C-alpha positions in Angstrom: 23.7 31.4 -29.7 23.3 34.9 -31.8 25.7 33.5 -34.5 23.7 30.1 -35.3 20.6 32.2 -34.9 21.7 34.0 -37.5 23.3 30.5 -39.4 19.8 29.8 -39.7 18.0 32.6 -41.0 20.6 33.1 -43.6 19.3 29.6 -44.9 16.4 30.2 -45.4 16.1 32.4 -49.1 17.0 28.8 -49.9 13.0 27.9 -50.2 10.8 28.6 -51.7 7.1 28.2 -51.8 5.9 25.8 -54.7 7.8 23.5 -53.7 6.6 19.4 -53.3 6.7 15.9 -52.9 5.1 12.7 -52.7 5.4 9.8 -50.5 2.9 6.6 -50.6 2.8 3.9 -48.0 0.5 1.1 -49.1 -0.9 0.4 -45.7 0.1 -2.8 -43.3 -1.5 -4.4 -39.7 1.4 -2.4 -38.3 -0.5 0.7 -39.1 -3.5 0.5 -38.5 -4.9 1.9 -35.4 -5.4 -1.1 -33.7 -1.7 -1.6 -33.5 -1.4 2.5 -33.3 -3.7 2.2 -29.8 -6.0 5.1 -31.4 -8.3 2.9 -33.4 -9.8 -0.4 -32.7 -10.6 -0.6 -35.9 -7.9 -2.7 -39.0 -7.6 1.1 -41.1 -5.0 2.7 -41.6 -4.4 4.7 -37.7 -4.3 9.0 -37.9 -1.3 8.6 -36.1 0.3 6.8 -39.3 -1.4 9.0 -41.5 -0.3 11.7 -39.7 3.4 10.5 -40.1 3.3 10.0 -43.7 1.8 13.3 -44.5 5.0 14.7 -42.5 7.6 12.3 -44.2 6.3 14.4 -47.8 7.0 17.7 -46.1 10.1 16.6 -45.2 10.8 15.4 -48.9 9.7 18.8 -49.9 12.6 19.6 -48.4 15.1 17.4 -48.6 17.1 18.1 -51.8 17.7 21.7 -51.2 18.5 21.1 -47.0 21.4 23.0 -46.1 23.9 19.9 -44.8 24.5 21.6 -41.0 19.9 22.4 -40.7 17.3 20.4 -40.4 13.1 21.0 -40.2 10.9 19.6 -37.0 7.3 19.7 -36.8 5.7 22.5 -34.4 2.0 22.8 -35.4 0.2 20.3 -37.3 -4.0 20.5 -38.3 -4.5 16.7 -40.6 -8.5 16.1 -40.5 -8.7 12.5 -41.7 -11.4 11.9 -43.3 -11.7 9.1 -45.1 -11.1 5.1 -43.4 -7.9 3.1 -45.7 -8.5 -1.0 -45.3 -5.1 -3.1 -45.4 -3.3 -3.6 -48.3 -4.5 0.3 -50.5 -1.3 2.4 -50.8 -1.9 6.2 -49.6 -0.1 8.3 -51.5 1.3 11.4 -49.5 1.9 14.7 -51.0 3.2 17.8 -49.3 3.7 21.6 -51.0 5.0 24.1 -49.2 2.7 27.1 -49.5 4.6 29.5 -47.1 7.7 30.7 -46.5 8.2 32.9 -43.4 11.6 33.2 -42.3 12.1 29.8 -40.8 8.8 28.9 -40.4 8.1 26.5 -43.6 4.4 25.7 -43.9 2.8 22.9 -46.0 -0.4 22.0 -47.4 -1.4 18.4 -47.5 -3.2 15.6 -49.0 -3.5 11.9 -48.5 -5.5 10.0 -51.0 -6.4 6.4 -51.5 -6.9 6.4 -55.1 -9.2 8.9 -55.9 -10.5 9.8 -52.4 -9.4 12.4 -50.1 -8.9 9.8 -47.4 -6.9 13.5 -45.5 -5.7 17.0 -45.2 -4.5 19.7 -43.9 -1.6 21.7 -43.3 1.8 20.9 -41.6 4.6 23.1 -40.2 8.0 22.5 -39.7 11.0 24.8 -37.9 14.2 25.6 -40.3 17.2 24.7 -36.9 20.9 23.7 -36.8 20.6 20.3 -36.5 23.4 19.9 -34.1 22.6 22.6 -31.5 18.8 21.3 -32.0 20.1 18.1 -30.6 21.9 19.4 -28.2 19.2 21.4 -26.5 17.0 18.2 -26.8 20.0 16.2 -24.6 20.6 18.5 -22.1 24.0 18.2 -23.6 24.2 22.4 -24.6 
């Protein structure tokens, strides 16, 4: 087990602050608060906004991710500030702002044109993919 932790630690030097990525989503009925059960209005639901923010953080590390590793979300702080109706395009941008061992901290910003619709912080942890899945499924 310690050997696997050491392997996770040895990969932390591949991530440096400043890594960025952006992903886009055109809001559909399936993305709304009504469809997701997080409200009763036909606008982008907060759970979908959060998923989009997380997708941007994953994209920011994708090109440098060692093949046996992945990141998992551990903490999120997201302020959903403005509604986005069906048909509008949301852009989620993530910037790696802090690397603390295996802990990666991202600043995230979601916009609809010039309007900031959400912003916050997403923390992810670098883990050994196989070990993580084995623990999650009770195979470890």
